[in-house]
mmCIF file as gemmi writes it, N, C-alpha and C atoms, coordinates in Angstrom:
data_model
loop_
_atom_site.group_PDB
_atom_site.id
_atom_site.type_symbol
_atom_site.label_atom_id
_atom_site.label_alt_id
_atom_site.label_comp_id
_atom_site.label_asym_id
_atom_site.label_entity_id
_atom_site.label_seq_id
_atom_site.pdbx_PDB_ins_code
_atom_site.Cartn_x
_atom_site.Cartn_y
_atom_site.Cartn_z
_atom_site.occupancy
_atom_site.B_iso_or_equiv
_atom_site.pdbx_formal_charge
_atom_site.auth_seq_id
_atom_site.auth_asym_id
_atom_site.pdbx_PDB_model_num
ATOM 1 N N . UNK Axp A 1 ? 27.587 -15.883 136.185 1 0 ? 1 A 1
ATOM 2 C CA . UNK Axp A 1 ? 28.159 -17.085 136.752 1 0 ? 1 A 1
ATOM 3 C C . UNK Axp A 1 ? 28.893 -16.701 138.033 1 0 ? 1 A 1
ATOM 4 N N . UNK Axp A 2 ? 28.635 -17.451 139.086 1 0 ? 2 A 1
ATOM 5 C CA . UNK Axp A 2 ? 29.302 -17.229 140.367 1 0 ? 2 A 1
ATOM 6 C C . UNK Axp A 2 ? 30.244 -18.401 140.616 1 0 ? 2 A 1
ATOM 7 N N . UNK Axp A 3 ? 31.503 -18.091 140.829 1 0 ? 3 A 1
ATOM 8 C CA . UNK Axp A 3 ? 32.497 -19.126 141.094 1 0 ? 3 A 1
ATOM 9 C C . UNK Axp A 3 ? 32.658 -19.254 142.604 1 0 ? 3 A 1
ATOM 10 N N . UNK Axp A 4 ? 32.785 -20.506 143.087 1 0 ? 4 A 1
ATOM 11 C CA . UNK Axp A 4 ? 32.839 -20.747 144.527 1 0 ? 4 A 1
ATOM 12 C C . UNK Axp A 4 ? 33.989 -21.674 144.89 1 0 ? 4 A 1
ATOM 13 N N . UNK Axp A 5 ? 34.451 -21.479 146.134 1 0 ? 5 A 1
ATOM 14 C CA . UNK Axp A 5 ? 35.421 -22.402 146.715 1 0 ? 5 A 1
ATOM 15 C C . UNK Axp A 5 ? 34.693 -23.697 147.056 1 0 ? 5 A 1
ATOM 16 N N . UNK Axp A 6 ? 35.433 -24.754 147.305 1 0 ? 6 A 1
ATOM 17 C CA . UNK Axp A 6 ? 34.813 -26.017 147.692 1 0 ? 6 A 1
ATOM 18 C C . UNK Axp A 6 ? 34.026 -25.874 148.994 1 0 ? 6 A 1
ATOM 19 N N . UNK Axp A 7 ? 34.397 -24.918 149.83 1 0 ? 7 A 1
ATOM 20 C CA . UNK Axp A 7 ? 33.696 -24.693 151.095 1 0 ? 7 A 1
ATOM 21 C C . UNK Axp A 7 ? 32.378 -23.948 150.903 1 0 ? 7 A 1
ATOM 22 N N . UNK Axp A 8 ? 32.13 -23.443 149.676 1 0 ? 8 A 1
ATOM 23 C CA . UNK Axp A 8 ? 30.855 -22.806 149.369 1 0 ? 8 A 1
ATOM 24 C C . UNK Axp A 8 ? 30.876 -21.295 149.271 1 0 ? 8 A 1
ATOM 25 N N . UNK Axp A 9 ? 31.915 -20.626 149.769 1 0 ? 9 A 1
ATOM 26 C CA . UNK Axp A 9 ? 31.991 -19.17 149.679 1 0 ? 9 A 1
ATOM 27 C C . UNK Axp A 9 ? 32.248 -18.745 148.235 1 0 ? 9 A 1
ATOM 28 N N . UNK Axp A 10 ? 31.705 -17.595 147.879 1 0 ? 10 A 1
ATOM 29 C CA . UNK Axp A 10 ? 31.945 -17.024 146.553 1 0 ? 10 A 1
ATOM 30 C C . UNK Axp A 10 ? 33.394 -16.577 146.454 1 0 ? 10 A 1
ATOM 31 N N . UNK Axp A 11 ? 34.019 -16.84 145.324 1 0 ? 11 A 1
ATOM 32 C CA . UNK Axp A 11 ? 35.392 -16.39 145.087 1 0 ? 11 A 1
ATOM 33 C C . UNK Axp A 11 ? 35.34 -14.937 144.643 1 0 ? 11 A 1
ATOM 34 N N . UNK Axp A 12 ? 36.113 -14.086 145.303 1 0 ? 12 A 1
ATOM 35 C CA . UNK Axp A 12 ? 36.147 -12.659 144.974 1 0 ? 12 A 1
ATOM 36 C C . UNK Axp A 12 ? 37.584 -12.178 144.817 1 0 ? 12 A 1
ATOM 37 N N . UNK Axp A 13 ? 37.731 -11.164 143.977 1 0 ? 13 A 1
ATOM 38 C CA . UNK Axp A 13 ? 39.039 -10.53 143.776 1 0 ? 13 A 1
ATOM 39 C C . UNK Axp A 13 ? 39.568 -10.049 145.12 1 0 ? 13 A 1
ATOM 40 N N . UNK Axp A 14 ? 40.846 -10.315 145.375 1 0 ? 14 A 1
ATOM 41 C CA . UNK Axp A 14 ? 41.488 -9.864 146.599 1 0 ? 14 A 1
ATOM 42 C C . UNK Axp A 14 ? 41.39 -10.842 147.752 1 0 ? 14 A 1
ATOM 43 N N . UNK Axp A 15 ? 40.607 -11.904 147.609 1 0 ? 15 A 1
ATOM 44 C CA . UNK Axp A 15 ? 40.51 -12.881 148.692 1 0 ? 15 A 1
ATOM 45 C C . UNK Axp A 15 ? 41.89 -13.42 149.027 1 0 ? 15 A 1
ATOM 46 N N . UNK Axp A 16 ? 42.114 -13.623 150.315 1 0 ? 16 A 1
ATOM 47 C CA . UNK Axp A 16 ? 43.321 -14.298 150.756 1 0 ? 16 A 1
ATOM 48 C C . UNK Axp A 16 ? 42.998 -15.789 150.841 1 0 ? 16 A 1
ATOM 49 N N . UNK Axp A 17 ? 43.875 -16.597 150.277 1 0 ? 17 A 1
ATOM 50 C CA . UNK Axp A 17 ? 43.647 -18.037 150.182 1 0 ? 17 A 1
ATOM 51 C C . UNK Axp A 17 ? 44.924 -18.796 150.521 1 0 ? 17 A 1
ATOM 52 N N . UNK Axp A 18 ? 44.771 -20.091 150.688 1 0 ? 18 A 1
ATOM 53 C CA . UNK Axp A 18 ? 45.909 -20.999 150.701 1 0 ? 18 A 1
ATOM 54 C C . UNK Axp A 18 ? 45.84 -21.764 149.39 1 0 ? 18 A 1
ATOM 55 N N . UNK Axp A 19 ? 46.962 -21.806 148.684 1 0 ? 19 A 1
ATOM 56 C CA . UNK Axp A 19 ? 47.046 -22.526 147.417 1 0 ? 19 A 1
ATOM 57 C C . UNK Axp A 19 ? 48.26 -23.422 147.501 1 0 ? 19 A 1
ATOM 58 N N . UNK Axp A 20 ? 48.043 -24.715 147.456 1 0 ? 20 A 1
ATOM 59 C CA . UNK Axp A 20 ? 49.111 -25.697 147.696 1 0 ? 20 A 1
ATOM 60 C C . UNK Axp A 20 ? 49.752 -25.438 149.062 1 0 ? 20 A 1
ATOM 61 N N . UNK Axp A 21 ? 48.902 -25.107 150.039 1 0 ? 21 A 1
ATOM 62 C CA . UNK Axp A 21 ? 49.298 -24.854 151.442 1 0 ? 21 A 1
ATOM 63 C C . UNK Axp A 21 ? 50.134 -23.6 151.638 1 0 ? 21 A 1
ATOM 64 N N . UNK Axp A 22 ? 50.229 -22.767 150.619 1 0 ? 22 A 1
ATOM 65 C CA . UNK Axp A 22 ? 50.999 -21.526 150.727 1 0 ? 22 A 1
ATOM 66 C C . UNK Axp A 22 ? 50.053 -20.332 150.609 1 0 ? 22 A 1
ATOM 67 N N . UNK Axp A 23 ? 50.353 -19.227 151.308 1 0 ? 23 A 1
ATOM 68 C CA . UNK Axp A 23 ? 49.507 -18.04 151.191 1 0 ? 23 A 1
ATOM 69 C C . UNK Axp A 23 ? 49.496 -17.521 149.757 1 0 ? 23 A 1
ATOM 70 N N . UNK Axp A 24 ? 48.331 -17.065 149.327 1 0 ? 24 A 1
ATOM 71 C CA . UNK Axp A 24 ? 48.176 -16.511 147.983 1 0 ? 24 A 1
ATOM 72 C C . UNK Axp A 24 ? 46.985 -15.561 147.997 1 0 ? 24 A 1
ATOM 73 N N . UNK Axp A 25 ? 46.756 -14.916 146.857 1 0 ? 25 A 1
ATOM 74 C CA . UNK Axp A 25 ? 45.652 -13.961 146.728 1 0 ? 25 A 1
ATOM 75 C C . UNK Axp A 25 ? 44.977 -14.163 145.38 1 0 ? 25 A 1
ATOM 76 N N . UNK Axp A 26 ? 43.663 -13.961 145.357 1 0 ? 26 A 1
ATOM 77 C CA . UNK Axp A 26 ? 42.924 -14.02 144.108 1 0 ? 26 A 1
ATOM 78 C C . UNK Axp A 26 ? 43.167 -12.701 143.371 1 0 ? 26 A 1
ATOM 79 N N . UNK Axp A 27 ? 43.849 -12.767 142.248 1 0 ? 27 A 1
ATOM 80 C CA . UNK Axp A 27 ? 44.175 -11.566 141.476 1 0 ? 27 A 1
ATOM 81 C C . UNK Axp A 27 ? 42.956 -11.06 140.708 1 0 ? 27 A 1
ATOM 82 N N . UNK Axp A 28 ? 42.212 -11.984 140.101 1 0 ? 28 A 1
ATOM 83 C CA . UNK Axp A 28 ? 40.95 -11.606 139.461 1 0 ? 28 A 1
ATOM 84 C C . UNK Axp A 28 ? 40.065 -12.821 139.286 1 0 ? 28 A 1
ATOM 85 N N . UNK Axp A 29 ? 38.772 -12.528 139.112 1 0 ? 29 A 1
ATOM 86 C CA . UNK Axp A 29 ? 37.773 -13.554 138.838 1 0 ? 29 A 1
ATOM 87 C C . UNK Axp A 29 ? 37.162 -13.223 137.483 1 0 ? 29 A 1
ATOM 88 N N . UNK Axp A 30 ? 37.288 -14.121 136.535 1 0 ? 30 A 1
ATOM 89 C CA . UNK Axp A 30 ? 36.741 -13.927 135.184 1 0 ? 30 A 1
ATOM 90 C C . UNK Axp A 30 ? 35.446 -14.729 135.077 1 0 ? 30 A 1
ATOM 91 N N . UNK Axp A 31 ? 34.326 -14.031 135.174 1 0 ? 31 A 1
ATOM 92 C CA . UNK Axp A 31 ? 33.046 -14.733 135.103 1 0 ? 31 A 1
ATOM 93 C C . UNK Axp A 31 ? 32 -13.979 134.285 1 0 ? 31 A 1
ATOM 94 N N . UNK Axp A 32 ? 32.292 -12.739 133.912 1 0 ? 32 A 1
ATOM 95 C CA . UNK Axp A 32 ? 31.342 -11.913 133.171 1 0 ? 32 A 1
ATOM 96 C C . UNK Axp A 32 ? 31.814 -11.749 131.727 1 0 ? 32 A 1
ATOM 97 N N . UNK Axp A 33 ? 31.085 -12.319 130.766 1 0 ? 33 A 1
ATOM 98 C CA . UNK Axp A 33 ? 31.513 -12.204 129.369 1 0 ? 33 A 1
ATOM 99 C C . UNK Axp A 33 ? 31.447 -10.782 128.826 1 0 ? 33 A 1
ATOM 100 N N . UNK Axp A 34 ? 30.815 -9.875 129.559 1 0 ? 34 A 1
ATOM 101 C CA . UNK Axp A 34 ? 30.719 -8.481 129.123 1 0 ? 34 A 1
ATOM 102 C C . UNK Axp A 34 ? 31.787 -7.585 129.742 1 0 ? 34 A 1
ATOM 103 N N . UNK Axp A 35 ? 32.637 -8.138 130.584 1 0 ? 35 A 1
ATOM 104 C CA . UNK Axp A 35 ? 33.717 -7.372 131.196 1 0 ? 35 A 1
ATOM 105 C C . UNK Axp A 35 ? 34.808 -7.191 130.149 1 0 ? 35 A 1
ATOM 106 N N . UNK Axp A 36 ? 35.062 -5.96 129.693 1 0 ? 36 A 1
ATOM 107 C CA . UNK Axp A 36 ? 36.019 -5.759 128.596 1 0 ? 36 A 1
ATOM 108 C C . UNK Axp A 36 ? 37.445 -6.201 128.928 1 0 ? 36 A 1
ATOM 109 N N . UNK Axp A 37 ? 37.82 -6.174 130.199 1 0 ? 37 A 1
ATOM 110 C CA . UNK Axp A 37 ? 39.181 -6.559 130.577 1 0 ? 37 A 1
ATOM 111 C C . UNK Axp A 37 ? 39.349 -8.069 130.702 1 0 ? 37 A 1
ATOM 112 N N . UNK Axp A 38 ? 38.282 -8.78 131.022 1 0 ? 38 A 1
ATOM 113 C CA . UNK Axp A 38 ? 38.408 -10.202 131.314 1 0 ? 38 A 1
ATOM 114 C C . UNK Axp A 38 ? 37.59 -11.118 130.401 1 0 ? 38 A 1
ATOM 115 N N . UNK Axp A 39 ? 36.893 -10.546 129.447 1 0 ? 39 A 1
ATOM 116 C CA . UNK Axp A 39 ? 36.021 -11.362 128.593 1 0 ? 39 A 1
ATOM 117 C C . UNK Axp A 39 ? 36.794 -12.432 127.819 1 0 ? 39 A 1
ATOM 118 N N . UNK Axp A 40 ? 38.062 -12.167 127.491 1 0 ? 40 A 1
ATOM 119 C CA . UNK Axp A 40 ? 38.862 -13.161 126.782 1 0 ? 40 A 1
ATOM 120 C C . UNK Axp A 40 ? 38.911 -14.47 127.554 1 0 ? 40 A 1
ATOM 121 N N . UNK Axp A 41 ? 39.118 -14.393 128.881 1 0 ? 41 A 1
ATOM 122 C CA . UNK Axp A 41 ? 39.197 -15.6 129.714 1 0 ? 41 A 1
ATOM 123 C C . UNK Axp A 41 ? 37.878 -16.358 129.713 1 0 ? 41 A 1
ATOM 124 N N . UNK Axp A 42 ? 36.775 -15.62 129.685 1 0 ? 42 A 1
ATOM 125 C CA . UNK Axp A 42 ? 35.457 -16.259 129.673 1 0 ? 42 A 1
ATOM 126 C C . UNK Axp A 42 ? 35.22 -16.942 128.33 1 0 ? 42 A 1
ATOM 127 N N . UNK Axp A 43 ? 35.554 -16.255 127.25 1 0 ? 43 A 1
ATOM 128 C CA . UNK Axp A 43 ? 35.35 -16.821 125.912 1 0 ? 43 A 1
ATOM 129 C C . UNK Axp A 43 ? 36.268 -18.011 125.645 1 0 ? 43 A 1
ATOM 130 N N . UNK Axp A 44 ? 37.529 -17.926 126.071 1 0 ? 44 A 1
ATOM 131 C CA . UNK Axp A 44 ? 38.506 -18.971 125.768 1 0 ? 44 A 1
ATOM 132 C C . UNK Axp A 44 ? 38.428 -20.181 126.698 1 0 ? 44 A 1
ATOM 133 N N . UNK Axp A 45 ? 38.1 -19.951 127.972 1 0 ? 45 A 1
ATOM 134 C CA . UNK Axp A 45 ? 38.153 -21.068 128.921 1 0 ? 45 A 1
ATOM 135 C C . UNK Axp A 45 ? 36.888 -21.223 129.754 1 0 ? 45 A 1
ATOM 136 N N . UNK Axp A 46 ? 35.873 -20.424 129.469 1 0 ? 46 A 1
ATOM 137 C CA . UNK Axp A 46 ? 34.648 -20.519 130.253 1 0 ? 46 A 1
ATOM 138 C C . UNK Axp A 46 ? 34.726 -19.807 131.586 1 0 ? 46 A 1
ATOM 139 N N . UNK Axp A 47 ? 35.707 -18.924 131.727 1 0 ? 47 A 1
ATOM 140 C CA . UNK Axp A 47 ? 35.897 -18.191 132.978 1 0 ? 47 A 1
ATOM 141 C C . UNK Axp A 47 ? 36.858 -18.922 133.895 1 0 ? 47 A 1
ATOM 142 N N . UNK Axp A 48 ? 37.122 -18.288 135.052 1 0 ? 48 A 1
ATOM 143 C CA . UNK Axp A 48 ? 38.037 -18.88 136.016 1 0 ? 48 A 1
ATOM 144 C C . UNK Axp A 48 ? 38.62 -17.833 136.934 1 0 ? 48 A 1
ATOM 145 N N . UNK Axp A 49 ? 39.674 -18.228 137.645 1 0 ? 49 A 1
ATOM 146 C CA . UNK Axp A 49 ? 40.314 -17.319 138.599 1 0 ? 49 A 1
ATOM 147 C C . UNK Axp A 49 ? 41.821 -17.315 138.397 1 0 ? 49 A 1
ATOM 148 N N . UNK Axp A 50 ? 42.432 -16.168 138.64 1 0 ? 50 A 1
ATOM 149 C CA . UNK Axp A 50 ? 43.887 -16.028 138.599 1 0 ? 50 A 1
ATOM 150 C C . UNK Axp A 50 ? 44.367 -15.901 140.035 1 0 ? 50 A 1
ATOM 151 N N . UNK Axp A 51 ? 45.333 -16.746 140.394 1 0 ? 51 A 1
ATOM 152 C CA . UNK Axp A 51 ? 45.865 -16.787 141.747 1 0 ? 51 A 1
ATOM 153 C C . UNK Axp A 51 ? 47.332 -16.395 141.71 1 0 ? 51 A 1
ATOM 154 N N . UNK Axp A 52 ? 47.724 -15.539 142.654 1 0 ? 52 A 1
ATOM 155 C CA . UNK Axp A 52 ? 49.126 -15.114 142.725 1 0 ? 52 A 1
ATOM 156 C C . UNK Axp A 52 ? 49.669 -15.372 144.124 1 0 ? 52 A 1
ATOM 157 N N . UNK Axp A 53 ? 50.797 -16.091 144.14 1 0 ? 53 A 1
ATOM 158 C CA . UNK Axp A 53 ? 51.516 -16.292 145.4 1 0 ? 53 A 1
ATOM 159 C C . UNK Axp A 53 ? 52.506 -15.14 145.554 1 0 ? 53 A 1
ATOM 160 N N . UNK Axp A 54 ? 52.752 -14.692 146.792 1 0 ? 54 A 1
ATOM 161 C CA . UNK Axp A 54 ? 53.745 -13.632 146.992 1 0 ? 54 A 1
ATOM 162 C C . UNK Axp A 54 ? 55.11 -14.063 146.441 1 0 ? 54 A 1
ATOM 163 N N . UNK Axp A 55 ? 55.801 -13.136 145.838 1 0 ? 55 A 1
ATOM 164 C CA . UNK Axp A 55 ? 57.156 -13.344 145.311 1 0 ? 55 A 1
ATOM 165 C C . UNK Axp A 55 ? 57.22 -14.37 144.182 1 0 ? 55 A 1
ATOM 166 N N . UNK Axp A 56 ? 56.074 -14.709 143.585 1 0 ? 56 A 1
ATOM 167 C CA . UNK Axp A 56 ? 56.056 -15.631 142.445 1 0 ? 56 A 1
ATOM 168 C C . UNK Axp A 56 ? 55.644 -14.83 141.215 1 0 ? 56 A 1
ATOM 169 N N . UNK Axp A 57 ? 56.521 -14.7 140.237 1 0 ? 57 A 1
ATOM 170 C CA . UNK Axp A 57 ? 56.203 -13.883 139.063 1 0 ? 57 A 1
ATOM 171 C C . UNK Axp A 57 ? 55.201 -14.55 138.107 1 0 ? 57 A 1
ATOM 172 N N . UNK Axp A 58 ? 54.883 -15.807 138.351 1 0 ? 58 A 1
ATOM 173 C CA . UNK Axp A 58 ? 54.001 -16.54 137.439 1 0 ? 58 A 1
ATOM 174 C C . UNK Axp A 58 ? 52.698 -16.922 138.129 1 0 ? 58 A 1
ATOM 175 N N . UNK Axp A 59 ? 51.649 -16.127 137.939 1 0 ? 59 A 1
ATOM 176 C CA . UNK Axp A 59 ? 50.369 -16.476 138.55 1 0 ? 59 A 1
ATOM 177 C C . UNK Axp A 59 ? 49.789 -17.735 137.9 1 0 ? 59 A 1
ATOM 178 N N . UNK Axp A 60 ? 48.836 -18.338 138.574 1 0 ? 60 A 1
ATOM 179 C CA . UNK Axp A 60 ? 48.185 -19.558 138.093 1 0 ? 60 A 1
ATOM 180 C C . UNK Axp A 60 ? 46.743 -19.253 137.739 1 0 ? 60 A 1
ATOM 181 N N . UNK Axp A 61 ? 46.326 -19.62 136.522 1 0 ? 61 A 1
ATOM 182 C CA . UNK Axp A 61 ? 44.921 -19.475 136.122 1 0 ? 61 A 1
ATOM 183 C C . UNK Axp A 61 ? 44.259 -20.837 136.23 1 0 ? 61 A 1
ATOM 184 N N . UNK Axp A 62 ? 43.12 -20.873 136.932 1 0 ? 62 A 1
ATOM 185 C CA . UNK Axp A 62 ? 42.338 -22.098 137.046 1 0 ? 62 A 1
ATOM 186 C C . UNK Axp A 62 ? 41.017 -21.873 136.326 1 0 ? 62 A 1
ATOM 187 N N . UNK Axp A 63 ? 40.766 -22.604 135.244 1 0 ? 63 A 1
ATOM 188 C CA . UNK Axp A 63 ? 39.484 -22.475 134.552 1 0 ? 63 A 1
ATOM 189 C C . UNK Axp A 63 ? 38.33 -22.877 135.473 1 0 ? 63 A 1
ATOM 190 N N . UNK Axp A 64 ? 37.184 -22.247 135.297 1 0 ? 64 A 1
ATOM 191 C CA . UNK Axp A 64 ? 36.009 -22.517 136.133 1 0 ? 64 A 1
ATOM 192 C C . UNK Axp A 64 ? 35.66 -24.004 136.136 1 0 ? 64 A 1
ATOM 193 N N . UNK Axp A 65 ? 35.8 -24.653 135.003 1 0 ? 65 A 1
ATOM 194 C CA . UNK Axp A 65 ? 35.447 -26.071 134.899 1 0 ? 65 A 1
ATOM 195 C C . UNK Axp A 65 ? 36.364 -26.976 135.719 1 0 ? 65 A 1
ATOM 196 N N . UNK Axp A 66 ? 37.524 -26.458 136.156 1 0 ? 66 A 1
ATOM 197 C CA . UNK Axp A 66 ? 38.478 -27.268 136.913 1 0 ? 66 A 1
ATOM 198 C C . UNK Axp A 66 ? 38.545 -26.898 138.39 1 0 ? 66 A 1
ATOM 199 N N . UNK Axp A 67 ? 37.786 -25.89 138.812 1 0 ? 67 A 1
ATOM 200 C CA . UNK Axp A 67 ? 37.849 -25.462 140.212 1 0 ? 67 A 1
ATOM 201 C C . UNK Axp A 67 ? 37.551 -26.604 141.178 1 0 ? 67 A 1
ATOM 202 N N . UNK Axp A 68 ? 36.626 -27.477 140.833 1 0 ? 68 A 1
ATOM 203 C CA . UNK Axp A 68 ? 36.284 -28.6 141.699 1 0 ? 68 A 1
ATOM 204 C C . UNK Axp A 68 ? 37.419 -29.579 141.91 1 0 ? 68 A 1
ATOM 205 N N . UNK Axp A 69 ? 38.393 -29.566 141.022 1 0 ? 69 A 1
ATOM 206 C CA . UNK Axp A 69 ? 39.545 -30.461 141.134 1 0 ? 69 A 1
ATOM 207 C C . UNK Axp A 69 ? 40.622 -29.912 142.064 1 0 ? 69 A 1
ATOM 208 N N . UNK Axp A 70 ? 40.494 -28.655 142.479 1 0 ? 70 A 1
ATOM 209 C CA . UNK Axp A 70 ? 41.529 -28.01 143.277 1 0 ? 70 A 1
ATOM 210 C C . UNK Axp A 70 ? 41.151 -27.995 144.752 1 0 ? 70 A 1
ATOM 211 N N . UNK Axp A 71 ? 41.306 -29.147 145.399 1 0 ? 71 A 1
ATOM 212 C CA . UNK Axp A 71 ? 41.04 -29.229 146.829 1 0 ? 71 A 1
ATOM 213 C C . UNK Axp A 71 ? 42.06 -28.43 147.627 1 0 ? 71 A 1
ATOM 214 N N . UNK Axp A 72 ? 43.188 -28.109 146.999 1 0 ? 72 A 1
ATOM 215 C CA . UNK Axp A 72 ? 44.235 -27.367 147.693 1 0 ? 72 A 1
ATOM 216 C C . UNK Axp A 72 ? 44.098 -25.853 147.514 1 0 ? 72 A 1
ATOM 217 N N . UNK Axp A 73 ? 42.924 -25.397 147.078 1 0 ? 73 A 1
ATOM 218 C CA . UNK Axp A 73 ? 42.606 -23.966 147.047 1 0 ? 73 A 1
ATOM 219 C C . UNK Axp A 73 ? 41.615 -23.726 148.179 1 0 ? 73 A 1
ATOM 220 N N . UNK Axp A 74 ? 42.085 -23.072 149.245 1 0 ? 74 A 1
ATOM 221 C CA . UNK Axp A 74 ? 41.264 -22.888 150.438 1 0 ? 74 A 1
ATOM 222 C C . UNK Axp A 74 ? 41.071 -21.407 150.742 1 0 ? 74 A 1
ATOM 223 N N . UNK Axp A 75 ? 39.823 -21.03 150.962 1 0 ? 75 A 1
ATOM 224 C CA . UNK Axp A 75 ? 39.473 -19.664 151.364 1 0 ? 75 A 1
ATOM 225 C C . UNK Axp A 75 ? 39.998 -19.398 152.772 1 0 ? 75 A 1
ATOM 226 N N . UNK Axp A 76 ? 40.641 -18.224 152.974 1 0 ? 76 A 1
ATOM 227 C CA . UNK Axp A 76 ? 41.128 -17.814 154.29 1 0 ? 76 A 1
ATOM 228 C C . UNK Axp A 76 ? 40.322 -16.609 154.773 1 0 ? 76 A 1
ATOM 229 N N . UNK Axp A 77 ? 40.316 -15.51 153.984 1 0 ? 77 A 1
ATOM 230 C CA . UNK Axp A 77 ? 39.586 -14.314 154.402 1 0 ? 77 A 1
ATOM 231 C C . UNK Axp A 77 ? 39.364 -13.388 153.207 1 0 ? 77 A 1
ATOM 232 N N . UNK Axp A 78 ? 38.435 -12.475 153.39 1 0 ? 78 A 1
ATOM 233 C CA . UNK Axp A 78 ? 38.149 -11.455 152.381 1 0 ? 78 A 1
ATOM 234 C C . UNK Axp A 78 ? 39.176 -10.332 152.476 1 0 ? 78 A 1
ATOM 235 N N . UNK Axp A 79 ? 39.371 -9.673 151.354 1 0 ? 79 A 1
ATOM 236 C CA . UNK Axp A 79 ? 40.207 -8.463 151.336 1 0 ? 79 A 1
ATOM 237 C C . UNK Axp A 79 ? 39.494 -7.386 152.135 1 0 ? 79 A 1
ATOM 238 N N . UNK Axp A 80 ? 40.257 -6.556 152.783 1 0 ? 80 A 1
ATOM 239 C CA . UNK Axp A 80 ? 39.663 -5.467 153.551 1 0 ? 80 A 1
ATOM 240 C C . UNK Axp A 80 ? 39.157 -4.401 152.608 1 0 ? 80 A 1
ATOM 241 N N . UNK Axp A 81 ? 37.986 -3.852 152.912 1 0 ? 81 A 1
ATOM 242 C CA . UNK Axp A 81 ? 37.415 -2.767 152.101 1 0 ? 81 A 1
ATOM 243 C C . UNK Axp A 81 ? 38.239 -1.511 152.295 1 0 ? 81 A 1
ATOM 244 N N . UNK Axp A 82 ? 38.369 -0.76 151.204 1 0 ? 82 A 1
ATOM 245 C CA . UNK Axp A 82 ? 39.151 0.491 151.285 1 0 ? 82 A 1
ATOM 246 C C . UNK Axp A 82 ? 38.231 1.655 151.366 1 0 ? 82 A 1
């Protein structure tokens, strides 16, 4: 399963985004039921993305089925390769 922003780009870990008009980052993308670290999110909610705003201790999880409802999640740029 490939999760996408409303603009059509694939959502990837580390992407820089605007969330509720504030800078944020995609902490992880849960879309593979065989991923041992993230399979729980896929089994429980059908997958999704975790978003973290700087200086906010409480990240936001958006289930894949609700991504279309989040017009205020905007792709800004990809994380730089290391």
